[in-house]
C-alpha positions as CSV (number, residue, x, y, z in Angstrom):
1,M,-27.1,-30.5,35.9
2,S,-28.0,-29.6,32.4
3,D,-25.9,-30.2,29.3
4,L,-25.3,-26.6,29.1
5,D,-23.9,-26.3,32.6
6,R,-21.7,-29.1,32.1
7,F,-20.2,-27.7,28.8
8,V,-19.7,-24.4,30.7
9,K,-18.0,-26.0,33.7
10,K,-15.7,-28.0,31.4
11,Q,-14.6,-24.9,29.2
12,R,-13.8,-23.2,32.7
13,R,-11.6,-25.9,33.9
14,V,-9.8,-26.0,30.4
15,D,-9.3,-22.3,30.7
16,R,-7.7,-22.7,33.9
17,I,-5.4,-25.5,33.0
18,F,-4.5,-23.4,29.9
19,N,-3.8,-20.5,32.2
20,R,-1.4,-22.3,34.4
21,V,0.2,-24.2,31.9
22,G,0.9,-20.4,30.3
23,I,2.3,-19.3,33.7
24,L,4.5,-22.2,34.0
25,C,6.0,-21.7,30.5
26,T,6.3,-17.9,31.0
27,V,8.2,-18.3,34.3
28,S,10.3,-21.1,32.9
29,A,11.4,-19.1,30.0
30,L,11.9,-15.9,32.4
31,T,14.3,-18.2,34.8
32,V,16.5,-19.6,31.8
33,L,16.9,-15.8,30.7
34,V,17.7,-14.6,34.2
35,L,20.0,-17.5,34.6
36,L,21.7,-16.6,31.4
37,L,22.1,-12.8,32.4
38,L,23.5,-13.6,35.5
39,D,26.2,-16.0,34.1
40,L,26.9,-13.4,31.4
41,T,27.2,-10.8,34.1
42,A,29.2,-12.9,36.3
43,D,31.6,-13.8,33.5
44,G,31.8,-10.0,31.8
45,L,31.0,-7.3,34.2
46,G,34.6,-6.9,35.4
47,R,35.7,-6.1,31.9
48,L,33.1,-3.2,31.4
49,D,35.0,0.0,31.4
50,A,35.6,2.9,29.4
51,E,39.0,1.3,28.0
52,F,37.0,-1.5,26.8
53,F,34.7,0.7,24.8
54,R,37.7,2.8,23.4
55,A,40.4,-0.1,22.7
56,F,40.5,-2.1,19.1
57,P,40.6,-5.8,19.2
58,S,43.8,-7.4,20.2
59,R,45.6,-10.5,20.4
60,R,46.1,-9.9,24.3
61,P,42.7,-10.2,25.9
62,E,43.5,-7.9,28.6
63,Q,43.8,-5.0,26.1
64,A,41.2,-6.1,23.7
65,G,38.1,-3.7,23.3
66,I,35.1,-3.4,21.0
67,L,35.5,0.1,19.5
68,S,35.7,-0.9,15.9
69,A,32.9,-3.2,16.6
70,W,30.5,-1.1,18.2
71,V,31.3,1.6,15.8
72,G,30.3,-0.8,13.0
73,S,27.2,-1.7,14.5
74,A,26.0,2.1,14.6
75,L,27.2,2.6,11.3
76,L,25.2,-0.3,9.9
77,M,22.2,1.0,11.8
78,L,22.3,4.3,10.4
79,V,22.2,2.8,7.0
80,T,19.7,0.2,7.8
81,G,17.3,2.8,9.4
82,T,17.6,5.4,6.7
83,T,17.0,2.9,4.1
84,A,14.3,0.4,5.8
85,I,12.2,3.2,7.6
86,P,11.1,5.4,4.8
87,L,10.6,2.7,2.3
88,G,8.7,0.2,4.9
89,V,6.3,2.9,6.1
90,A,5.7,4.2,2.3
91,A,5.2,0.6,1.1
92,G,2.8,0.1,4.2
93,I,0.8,3.2,3.5
94,Y,0.6,2.6,-0.2
95,L,-0.7,-1.3,0.2
96,E,-3.1,-0.4,3.0
97,E,-4.6,3.1,1.7
98,Y,-3.8,3.5,-2.2
99,A,-3.4,0.1,-3.6
100,S,-6.4,-1.6,-5.0
101,K,-7.6,-4.8,-3.5
102,N,-7.1,-7.4,-6.3
103,W,-5.0,-10.5,-6.8
104,T,-1.8,-8.7,-7.4
105,T,-1.8,-6.7,-4.1
106,R,-2.8,-10.1,-2.4
107,V,0.2,-11.8,-4.1
108,I,2.3,-8.9,-2.9
109,E,0.9,-9.2,0.7
110,V,1.3,-13.0,0.9
111,N,5.0,-12.5,-0.4
112,I,5.6,-9.7,2.1
113,T,4.4,-11.6,5.2
114,N,6.9,-14.7,3.9
115,L,9.7,-12.5,3.6
116,A,9.3,-11.8,7.0
117,A,10.0,-15.2,8.1
118,V,12.7,-16.0,5.6
119,P,16.1,-17.1,7.3
120,S,18.7,-14.2,7.4
121,I,21.3,-16.1,5.5
122,V,19.1,-16.0,2.3
123,F,19.2,-12.1,2.6
124,G,23.0,-12.5,3.0
125,L,23.3,-14.6,-0.3
126,M,21.0,-11.9,-2.1
127,A,23.1,-9.1,-0.8
128,L,26.1,-11.0,-1.7
129,G,25.2,-11.4,-5.5
130,L,23.5,-8.4,-5.8
131,F,25.4,-5.2,-3.8
132,V,28.8,-7.0,-3.5
133,Y,29.2,-8.5,-7.0
134,Q,26.4,-6.8,-9.4
135,F,26.4,-3.4,-8.1
136,Q,30.4,-3.6,-7.0
137,F,29.8,-2.1,-3.5
138,G,32.3,-4.6,-2.1
139,Q,32.3,-5.9,1.4
140,S,31.4,-2.4,2.6
141,V,29.4,-0.7,5.2
142,L,26.9,0.2,2.4
143,S,26.4,-3.4,1.5
144,G,26.1,-4.6,5.0
145,G,23.6,-2.0,5.8
146,L,21.5,-2.6,2.8
147,A,21.1,-6.3,3.6
148,L,20.0,-5.8,7.0
149,A,17.8,-3.1,5.5
150,F,16.0,-5.5,3.4
151,L,15.9,-8.1,6.5
152,A,14.1,-5.4,8.3
153,L,12.0,-4.1,5.5
154,P,9.1,-6.6,5.7
155,I,8.7,-6.3,9.4
156,V,8.2,-2.2,8.9
157,I,6.0,-3.0,6.0
158,V,3.8,-5.6,8.2
159,A,3.7,-3.4,11.3
160,T,2.7,-0.1,9.2
161,R,-0.2,-1.9,7.7
162,E,-1.2,-3.3,11.0
163,A,-1.1,0.1,12.8
164,L,-3.0,1.8,10.1
165,R,-5.7,-1.1,10.1
166,A,-6.1,-0.5,14.0
167,I,-7.4,3.0,13.3
168,P,-11.3,2.9,13.2
169,E,-12.6,3.6,9.9
170,S,-15.2,6.4,10.9
171,I,-12.0,8.6,11.0
172,R,-11.5,8.2,7.5
173,E,-14.9,8.6,6.8
174,A,-15.2,11.5,8.5
175,A,-12.3,13.4,7.1
176,F,-13.4,12.5,3.5
177,A,-16.9,14.1,4.3
178,L,-15.3,17.0,5.2
179,G,-13.2,17.5,1.8
180,A,-10.0,16.2,2.8
181,S,-8.0,14.4,-0.1
182,R,-6.5,11.0,0.5
183,W,-2.9,12.1,1.5
184,Q,-4.5,14.7,4.0
185,V,-6.4,11.9,5.8
186,V,-3.0,10.0,5.9
187,R,-0.8,12.8,6.7
188,H,-3.1,14.9,9.6
189,H,-5.0,11.6,10.9
190,L,-3.9,8.3,10.0
191,L,0.0,9.0,10.6
192,P,-0.5,10.6,13.9
193,Y,-2.7,7.8,15.3
194,S,-0.5,5.1,14.0
195,A,3.0,6.7,14.7
196,G,3.1,4.7,18.2
197,G,2.6,1.2,16.3
198,I,4.7,2.1,13.5
199,A,7.8,3.3,16.1
200,T,7.1,0.0,17.8
201,G,7.5,-2.1,14.6
202,V,10.6,0.1,13.4
203,I,12.5,-0.7,16.7
204,I,11.7,-4.2,16.8
205,S,13.1,-4.7,13.2
206,L,16.0,-2.6,14.2
207,S,16.5,-4.9,17.4
208,R,16.4,-7.9,15.2
209,A,18.9,-6.3,12.6
210,V,21.6,-5.3,15.3
211,G,21.8,-8.8,16.4
212,E,22.2,-10.7,12.8
213,T,25.4,-12.3,11.9
214,A,24.6,-14.7,9.1
215,P,24.1,-11.9,6.3
216,L,27.2,-10.1,7.5
217,V,29.4,-13.1,7.4
218,T,28.1,-14.1,3.9
219,I,29.1,-10.6,2.4
220,G,32.3,-10.8,4.0
221,A,32.4,-8.7,7.3
222,L,35.9,-8.8,8.8
223,T,36.5,-10.9,12.2
224,F,39.4,-8.9,13.2
225,I,39.5,-4.8,12.3
226,A,41.9,-2.4,14.2
227,F,40.8,0.8,12.4
228,L,37.8,3.2,12.2
229,P,36.1,4.1,9.0
230,P,36.4,7.5,7.6
231,A,34.4,10.2,9.7
232,P,30.9,11.2,8.3
233,L,31.6,14.7,9.3
234,S,34.7,16.9,8.5
235,G,36.0,20.3,9.4
236,S,36.4,21.4,5.7
237,P,33.9,21.7,2.9
238,P,31.7,20.1,1.7
239,F,31.6,19.1,5.6
240,V,30.0,15.6,5.0
241,S,31.7,12.8,3.6
242,F,30.6,9.3,2.4
243,E,33.8,7.6,2.1
244,W,32.7,5.6,5.3
245,L,30.0,4.0,3.4
246,E,32.8,2.0,1.3
247,S,34.9,1.1,4.3
248,P,35.2,-2.5,5.6
249,F,33.5,-3.3,8.9
250,T,32.9,-5.5,11.7
251,V,30.1,-5.8,14.2
252,L,29.3,-6.8,17.5
253,P,27.9,-10.3,16.8
254,I,31.1,-11.2,14.9
255,Q,33.6,-9.9,17.5
256,I,31.8,-12.1,19.9
257,F,31.9,-15.0,17.8
258,N,35.8,-14.1,17.1
259,W,36.3,-14.1,21.0
260,V,34.2,-17.2,21.6
261,S,36.4,-19.4,19.3
262,R,39.5,-18.4,20.7
263,P,41.1,-20.4,23.8
264,G,41.5,-18.9,27.3
265,D,39.2,-17.9,29.6
266,D,40.1,-14.1,29.3
267,F,38.5,-14.2,25.7
268,L,35.6,-15.7,27.0
269,A,35.1,-12.9,29.5
270,N,35.7,-10.2,26.8
271,A,33.0,-12.3,24.8
272,A,30.7,-11.9,27.8
273,A,31.1,-8.3,28.4
274,A,30.6,-7.6,24.8
275,S,27.3,-9.7,24.8
276,L,26.3,-7.6,27.7
277,V,26.6,-4.5,25.7
278,L,24.6,-5.9,22.9
279,M,21.8,-7.1,25.2
280,G,21.8,-3.8,26.8
281,G,21.6,-1.8,23.5
282,T,18.8,-4.0,22.3
283,L,16.8,-3.7,25.5
284,L,17.5,-0.1,25.5
285,M,16.1,0.2,21.8
286,N,13.0,-1.9,23.0
287,A,12.5,0.4,26.0
288,V,12.7,3.3,23.6
289,A,9.8,1.9,21.6
290,I,7.7,1.3,24.5
291,T,8.1,4.7,26.0
292,V,7.5,6.3,22.4
293,R,4.4,4.1,22.1
294,H,3.0,5.0,25.5
295,R,3.7,8.9,25.1
296,M,2.2,9.0,21.5
297,R,-1.0,7.1,22.7
298,R,-1.8,9.4,25.7
299,R,-1.5,12.5,23.3
300,I,-3.8,10.9,21.0
301,K,-7.9,11.6,21.7
302,W,-10.4,9.5,19.6
């Protein structure tokens, strides 16, 4: 047997070992996840009914619900999405298609990549000093939503750039050869082709934001709240109200923490039920991202 044959045989053996180790790690992780889900389901499934979603938190565990928590989470995601998505996509398009490739843009790129891995508590401290104290937004839905938006922003930027990089350069060159401007290339070619990847990055960033607690605790989110923010829509002119942006709030992760810290199995059952709701919402958002990406890729013909 030649040296080349022995080398190939050794590499194949290493590949088989690595493959088996990878399968073992994957099965182990999935087993732990399934066990956790089964435990949560066993503890909290009995509390999941319509009244649990319609009731406010209470000192009596059998009467407690998550109305203020899931409404607060929804409003925060509204502020986070409307802030992070357009800013992140626009920044990604500019850095990838318009910005000059020099040391300034390289420094910006490195910092954006680093921000994607910064602990969430740092964004909470930034929001506390900037939005709560400097801009006087207070401990409100607006401050919380902007804090989560800055947390999600680096992920959206990176996802947008990677989606644009995946498009073959020949598409850009063909469009330029036909006389299209750079914006026409971006609008009519690059954005449609990269929409699936961008949507996936957006949903992943929002899925991370919806489960964050540290930034919201830092800016002063309430652990117990028995009222809802003012409605965004009204029946009288001007029909749209922004008073809800100034309202105090709570979210599902904070409500779960509040119940876990209380004594008694009944509160633990409530926490397990709220955890199921939070995990179900996160999985639903990821399922939507996968579906959108799949449909968009099926419609695209290179």
